[in-house]
C-alpha positions as a printed NumPy array, in Angstrom:
array([[  0.   ,   0.   ,   0.   ],
       [  2.761,   2.422,   0.91 ],
       [  4.504,   1.747,  -2.389],
       [  1.35 ,   2.442,  -4.389],
       [  0.803,   5.704,  -2.519],
       [  4.351,   6.803,  -3.218],
       [  3.952,   5.976,  -6.885],
       [  0.761,   8.001,  -7.125],
       [  2.406,  10.985,  -5.425],
       [  5.306,  10.838,  -7.902],
       [  2.955,  10.813, -10.848],
       [  1.047,  13.802,  -9.429],
       [  4.264,  15.753,  -8.982],
       [  5.304,  14.918, -12.519],
       [  1.942,  16.012, -13.919],
       [  2.157,  19.259, -11.885],
       [  5.63 ,  19.901, -13.223],
       [  4.443,  19.32 , -16.777],
       [  1.525,  21.689, -16.234],
       [  3.836,  24.356, -14.861],
       [  6.175,  23.91 , -17.772],
       [  3.272,  24.16 , -20.176],
       [  2.071,  27.374, -18.55 ],
       [  5.617,  28.741, -18.502],
       [  6.02 ,  27.883, -22.174],
       [  2.7  ,  29.512, -22.954],
       [  3.666,  32.609, -20.965],
       [  7.013,  32.807, -22.724],
       [  5.266,  32.446, -26.041],
       [  2.883,  35.255, -25.196],
       [  5.764,  37.448, -23.959],
       [  7.684,  36.626, -27.128],
       [  4.71 ,  37.545, -29.287],
       [  4.245,  40.794, -27.378],
       [  7.957,  41.584, -27.628],
       [  7.932,  40.791, -31.326],
       [  4.922,  43.029, -31.765],
       [  6.636,  45.809, -29.86 ],
       [  9.793,  45.314, -31.898],
       [  7.862,  45.386, -35.171],
       [  6.003,  48.478, -34.038],
       [  9.253,  50.142, -32.952],
       [ 10.92 ,  49.26 , -36.243],
       [  8.026,  50.664, -38.235],
       [  8.212,  53.808, -36.094],
       [ 11.956,  54.081, -36.708],
       [ 11.491,  53.543, -40.448],
       [  8.815,  56.212, -40.478],
       [ 11.086,  58.532, -38.449],
       [ 13.847,  58.186, -41.05 ],
       [ 11.632,  58.815, -44.045],
       [  9.264,  61.548, -42.918],
       [ 10.057,  65.265, -43.196],
       [ 10.804,  66.935, -39.868],
       [ 11.141,  70.495, -41.141],
       [  7.979,  72.223, -42.252],
       [  7.398,  74.572, -45.166],
       [  9.853,  77.294, -44.171],
       [ 13.6  ,  77.395, -43.647],
       [ 14.956,  77.185, -40.116],
       [ 18.327,  78.185, -38.728],
       [ 20.033,  75.878, -36.237],
       [ 22.974,  77.199, -34.227],
       [ 25.079,  74.435, -32.715],
       [ 27.56 ,  75.848, -30.218],
       [ 30.986,  74.246, -29.652],
       [ 30.862,  71.554, -26.986],
       [ 27.153,  70.824, -27.458],
       [ 26.474,  67.132, -26.854],
       [ 23.961,  64.96 , -28.661],
       [ 21.284,  65.596, -26.045],
       [ 21.958,  69.317, -26.42 ],
       [ 21.525,  69.003, -30.173],
       [ 18.124,  67.398, -29.722],
       [ 17.24 ,  70.196, -27.322],
       [ 18.093,  72.788, -29.982],
       [ 15.969,  70.937, -32.534],
       [ 13.138,  70.888, -30.019],
       [ 13.442,  74.668, -29.591],
       [ 12.908,  75.037, -33.333],
       [  9.557,  73.301, -32.984],
       [ 10.486,  70.117, -34.863],
       [  8.341,  67.037, -34.135],
       [  9.75 ,  65.091, -31.219],
       [ 11.121,  61.587, -31.629],
       [ 12.439,  59.148, -29.001],
       [ 16.071,  59.619, -28.047],
       [ 16.899,  56.028, -29.037],
       [ 15.711,  56.654, -32.602],
       [ 18.118,  59.597, -33.012],
       [ 20.958,  57.586, -31.467],
       [ 20.308,  54.577, -33.692],
       [ 20.154,  56.833, -36.743],
       [ 23.391,  58.529, -35.744],
       [ 25.162,  55.154, -35.555],
       [ 23.543,  53.899, -38.749],
       [ 24.809,  56.941, -40.691],
       [ 28.254,  56.73 , -39.132],
       [ 28.319,  60.394, -38.137],
       [ 28.642,  59.93 , -34.381],
       [ 32.006,  61.723, -34.153],
       [ 31.619,  64.044, -37.127],
       [ 28.925,  66.469, -36.013],
       [ 30.377,  69.986, -36.248],
       [ 29.455,  73.161, -34.424],
       [ 28.216,  76.108, -36.446],
       [ 25.153,  77.744, -37.939],
       [ 23.107,  75.595, -40.304],
       [ 20.181,  76.328, -42.573],
       [ 17.536,  73.606, -42.432],
       [ 15.651,  73.488, -45.716],
       [ 11.895,  72.875, -45.976],
       [ 10.878,  69.2  , -45.823],
       [ 14.312,  68.112, -44.576],
       [ 14.327,  64.679, -42.883],
       [ 16.212,  63.513, -39.805],
       [ 18.971,  61.737, -41.833],
       [ 19.415,  64.86 , -43.955],
       [ 19.739,  66.991, -40.823],
       [ 22.453,  64.78 , -39.322],
       [ 24.294,  64.542, -42.645],
       [ 24.219,  68.344, -42.925],
       [ 25.638,  68.732, -39.417],
       [ 28.39 ,  66.255, -40.265],
       [ 29.231,  68.024, -43.533],
       [ 30.229,  71.285, -41.866],
       [ 28.388,  73.267, -44.572],
       [ 27.557,  76.142, -42.278],
       [ 25.675,  79.307, -43.244],
       [ 27.943,  81.856, -44.916],
       [ 27.252,  85.501, -44.108],
       [ 28.38 ,  88.419, -46.254],
       [ 30.126,  91.698, -45.535],
       [ 30.897,  94.179, -48.304],
       [ 33.591,  96.834, -48.271],
       [ 32.65 ,  99.5  , -50.781],
       [ 35.125, 101.32 , -52.998],
       [ 36.053, 104.695, -51.537],
       [ 35.264, 103.718, -47.927],
       [ 37.396, 105.316, -45.224],
       [ 38.806, 103.103, -42.497],
       [ 36.899, 104.993, -39.782],
       [ 33.641, 104.204, -41.586],
       [ 34.701, 100.582, -42.063],
       [ 35.202, 100.237, -38.325],
       [ 31.704, 101.586, -37.712],
       [ 30.214,  99.134, -40.234],
       [ 32.024,  96.214, -38.613],
       [ 30.816,  97.255, -35.16 ],
       [ 27.229,  97.383, -36.439],
       [ 27.372,  93.838, -37.826],
       [ 25.363,  91.508, -35.621],
       [ 27.022,  88.278, -36.746],
       [ 30.722,  89.054, -36.524],
       [ 32.415,  88.495, -33.186],
       [ 33.444,  91.937, -31.938],
       [ 37.094,  92.088, -30.862],
       [ 38.558,  95.403, -32.063],
       [ 36.376,  97.898, -30.206],
       [ 39.101,  98.837, -27.741],
       [ 42.032,  98.624, -30.17 ],
       [ 43.723, 101.515, -31.923],
       [ 44.248, 101.409, -35.679],
       [ 47.939, 100.68 , -35.115],
       [ 47.12 ,  97.773, -32.779],
       [ 44.757,  96.31 , -35.372],
       [ 47.453,  96.483, -38.048],
       [ 49.948,  94.779, -35.744],
       [ 47.542,  91.931, -34.973],
       [ 46.864,  91.154, -38.652],
       [ 50.564,  91.222, -39.501],
       [ 50.554,  94.486, -41.479],
       [ 53.82 ,  96.376, -41.825],
       [ 52.173,  99.748, -42.447],
       [ 51.561, 102.227, -39.623],
       [ 48.457, 103.92 , -41.134],
       [ 45.329, 101.824, -41.775],
       [ 43.73 , 103.938, -44.493],
       [ 43.4  , 102.292, -47.899],
       [ 44.846,  98.913, -46.908],
       [ 41.687,  96.768, -47.192],
       [ 40.415,  95.539, -50.55 ],
       [ 36.84 ,  96.54 , -51.38 ],
       [ 34.846,  93.418, -52.197],
       [ 32.291,  91.066, -50.615],
       [ 33.646,  88.663, -48.002],
       [ 31.887,  85.49 , -46.841],
       [ 32.247,  84.177, -43.316],
       [ 30.54 ,  81.793, -40.843],
       [ 28.967,  82.787, -37.526],
       [ 31.685,  83.128, -34.908],
       [ 34.101,  84.777, -37.347],
       [ 35.645,  87.902, -35.842],
       [ 35.95 ,  91.433, -37.145],
       [ 39.729,  91.108, -36.857],
       [ 39.746,  87.951, -38.982],
       [ 37.715,  89.695, -41.675],
       [ 40.098,  92.665, -41.67 ],
       [ 42.988,  90.221, -42.005],
       [ 41.367,  88.678, -45.065],
       [ 40.74 ,  92.097, -46.622],
       [ 44.278,  93.277, -45.886],
       [ 45.995,  90.299, -47.48 ],
       [ 43.575,  90.407, -50.415],
       [ 44.701,  93.995, -51.015],
       [ 48.354,  92.967, -50.781],
       [ 47.836,  90.311, -53.442],
       [ 45.897,  92.697, -55.683],
       [ 48.52 ,  95.416, -55.36 ],
       [ 51.444,  93.113, -56.034],
       [ 49.764,  91.547, -59.054],
       [ 48.95 ,  94.965, -60.541],
       [ 52.408,  96.322, -59.725],
       [ 54.125,  93.409, -61.45 ],
       [ 52.182,  94.215, -64.641],
       [ 52.543,  98.015, -64.453],
       [ 53.325, 100.209, -67.417],
       [ 56.967, 101.249, -67.705],
       [ 58.121, 104.794, -66.994],
       [ 55.457, 105.824, -64.49 ],
       [ 56.327, 108.584, -61.968],
       [ 55.339, 106.222, -59.135],
       [ 58.139, 104.938, -56.942],
       [ 56.617, 101.941, -55.179],
       [ 53.515,  99.891, -54.471],
       [ 52.397, 102.098, -51.576],
       [ 52.62 , 105.206, -53.76 ],
       [ 50.445, 103.445, -56.319],
       [ 47.913, 102.727, -53.562],
       [ 47.913, 106.388, -52.503],
       [ 47.302, 107.665, -56.023],
       [ 44.655, 104.988, -56.647],
       [ 42.768, 106.19 , -53.571],
       [ 42.743, 109.737, -54.957],
       [ 41.487, 108.478, -58.334],
       [ 38.79 , 106.435, -56.562],
       [ 37.494, 109.471, -54.672],
       [ 37.624, 111.684, -57.766],
       [ 35.564, 109.318, -59.909],
       [ 33.527, 106.238, -59.119],
       [ 32.947, 105.639, -62.832],
       [ 35.264, 102.737, -63.622],
       [ 35.468, 103.476, -67.34 ],
       [ 36.628, 107.043, -66.581],
       [ 39.274, 106.228, -63.975],
       [ 42.135, 105.664, -66.493],
       [ 41.594, 109.221, -67.794],
       [ 41.583, 110.661, -64.258],
       [ 44.742, 108.681, -63.526],
       [ 46.257, 109.959, -66.792],
       [ 45.729, 113.568, -65.695],
       [ 47.374, 112.983, -62.309],
       [ 50.281, 111.087, -63.867],
       [ 50.811, 113.983, -66.303],
       [ 50.844, 116.427, -63.393],
       [ 53.34 , 114.342, -61.443],
       [ 55.632, 114.138, -64.465],
       [ 55.868, 117.929, -64.835],
       [ 55.931, 118.696, -61.107],
       [ 52.448, 120.187, -61.07 ],
       [ 50.437, 119.843, -57.877],
       [ 47.586, 117.348, -57.898],
       [ 45.051, 119.945, -56.732],
       [ 42.528, 117.285, -55.73 ],
       [ 39.576, 118.331, -53.577],
       [ 39.169, 114.875, -51.946],
       [ 42.68 , 115.109, -50.465],
       [ 41.805, 118.443, -48.874],
       [ 38.544, 117.04 , -47.518],
       [ 40.368, 114.065, -46.023],
       [ 42.842, 116.4  , -44.319],
       [ 39.99 , 118.35 , -42.749],
       [ 38.72 , 115.206, -41.053],
       [ 35.63 , 115.497, -38.871],
       [ 35.704, 119.284, -39.127],
       [ 34.518, 119.129, -42.75 ],
       [ 30.845, 120.094, -42.902],
       [ 30.203, 119.144, -46.518],
       [ 31.01 , 122.572, -47.941],
       [ 34.537, 122.918, -49.339],
       [ 35.54 , 126.588, -49.181],
       [ 38.358, 128.58 , -50.747],
       [ 39.92 , 129.025, -47.31 ],
       [ 40.21 , 125.237, -47.025],
       [ 42.187, 125.091, -50.271],
       [ 44.611, 127.711, -48.915],
       [ 45.059, 126.209, -45.451],
       [ 48.135, 124.008, -45.466],
       [ 48.173, 120.473, -44.039],
       [ 49.914, 117.264, -45.157],
       [ 46.901, 116.257, -47.276],
       [ 46.321, 119.591, -49.011],
       [ 47.391, 118.879, -52.579],
       [ 46.784, 122.539, -53.47 ],
       [ 49.549, 123.713, -51.122],
       [ 51.883, 120.708, -51.348],
       [ 53.48 , 118.946, -54.276],
       [ 53.541, 115.213, -54.9  ],
       [ 51.336, 112.607, -53.3  ],
       [ 49.576, 112.799, -49.924],
       [ 51.42 , 110.939, -47.143],
       [ 48.883, 108.081, -47.065],
       [ 45.86 , 106.839, -49.007],
       [ 42.664, 108.786, -48.399],
       [ 40.247, 105.859, -48.897],
       [ 40.125, 102.256, -50.049],
       [ 40.51 , 102.01 , -53.82 ],
       [ 39.026,  99.164, -55.803],
       [ 40.97 ,  97.008, -58.255],
       [ 39.851,  99.175, -61.188],
       [ 41.349, 102.323, -59.671],
       [ 44.59 , 100.496, -58.893],
       [ 44.853,  99.182, -62.454],
       [ 43.999, 102.648, -63.81 ],
       [ 46.924, 104.195, -61.954],
       [ 49.346, 101.561, -63.219],
       [ 47.899, 101.67 , -66.756],
       [ 46.756, 105.291, -67.135],
       [ 45.157, 106.595, -70.29 ],
       [ 47.588, 108.223, -72.684],
       [ 46.308, 111.749, -72.768],
       [ 47.573, 115.315, -72.912],
       [ 44.901, 116.47 , -70.473],
       [ 46.027, 118.274, -67.319],
       [ 42.626, 119.297, -65.999],
       [ 39.145, 117.914, -65.434],
       [ 35.913, 119.232, -63.987],
       [ 32.705, 117.481, -62.943],
       [ 29.92 , 117.808, -65.489],
       [ 27.141, 117.101, -63.023],
       [ 26.158, 113.771, -64.581],
       [ 28.698, 111.611, -62.784],
       [ 31.356, 112.2  , -65.448],
       [ 34.091, 114.765, -66.034],
       [ 35.175, 117.114, -68.798],
       [ 38.9  , 116.814, -69.529],
       [ 41.017, 119.689, -70.869],
       [ 44.584, 120.11 , -72.132],
       [ 45.029, 123.762, -71.234],
       [ 43.987, 126.063, -68.415],
       [ 42.029, 128.171, -70.903],
       [ 39.992, 125.132, -71.989],
       [ 39.525, 124.151, -68.372],
       [ 38.216, 127.581, -67.376],
       [ 35.663, 127.412, -70.188],
       [ 34.564, 123.994, -68.935],
       [ 34.27 , 125.315, -65.382],
       [ 32.067, 128.189, -66.563],
       [ 29.908, 125.789, -68.518],
       [ 29.478, 122.967, -66.015],
       [ 30.066, 124.631, -62.652],
       [ 29.002, 128.233, -63.071],
       [ 26.114, 127.722, -65.462],
       [ 27.708, 129.586, -68.381],
       [ 27.301, 128.716, -72.044]])
């Protein structure tokens, strides 16, 4: 009897174990199905995340500061109002694209309908937004400094520096800043400094000057590159019409050759500085200072503005002319004359209203 009871108990335990295993298997199956469903759902969500546009119908600007981590990047995207996605989806996408260590700080323009992969690829490309700053022909350095200070993108670093200190920091050998920066449009990324832009403009002018000087016409009464820059600045201020600048340069070259004074109003105005009220008077022409080309012979001591490439080339390839005089006609051009008598007639006609 005892043996039979023991046998029955063993069978019951075995059946209980089998039932438990069956329930465990069923539970694992259910858990597996649920997990598979979750995985499929997650994968579909990830696939949708990769393919759908995150950016709406208008361009957005993303500024990624140096040292910003991946979580910080997602925070910046969130600030732009982009649809939120789980952190793991962004991380998986980052690894899938292989850009984990290539994301670069800077300012980026997110185009309409851009997707998450396109955003990460853009950030890895380093193709940051390029801003523009234009130096106009005839600009004075004091005005250039004001324009740089008013720029809201450039990093401001020169506010407390003197002109001489600025020149020293960009590696210039000159002691006077006027005329040393090439007028053109410069492109730069956010974070670029005003000093860096001035360095670019300075060395661009050096290259332009040297190239023009190497190709200069023989026999000019111009001793060196800096003298060419000075005369080009006078030509620039006398006429902004590029096609006319060789003639203006030809007149000044003729005057230099015979020892005649330049007699250029813009040099006098520059010498007056901030005291000039817009009305050039006869007394100004008679008051001597280093920049008064009515009272002093030869070139002014420094440039009086920033000449463009055309004015520089005009000085080194002046028009072949016998003219020694010119007067503004009132239409943006000048009347050129060989003799003082012709010049006086032109003055009466164009300046004094005579016939």
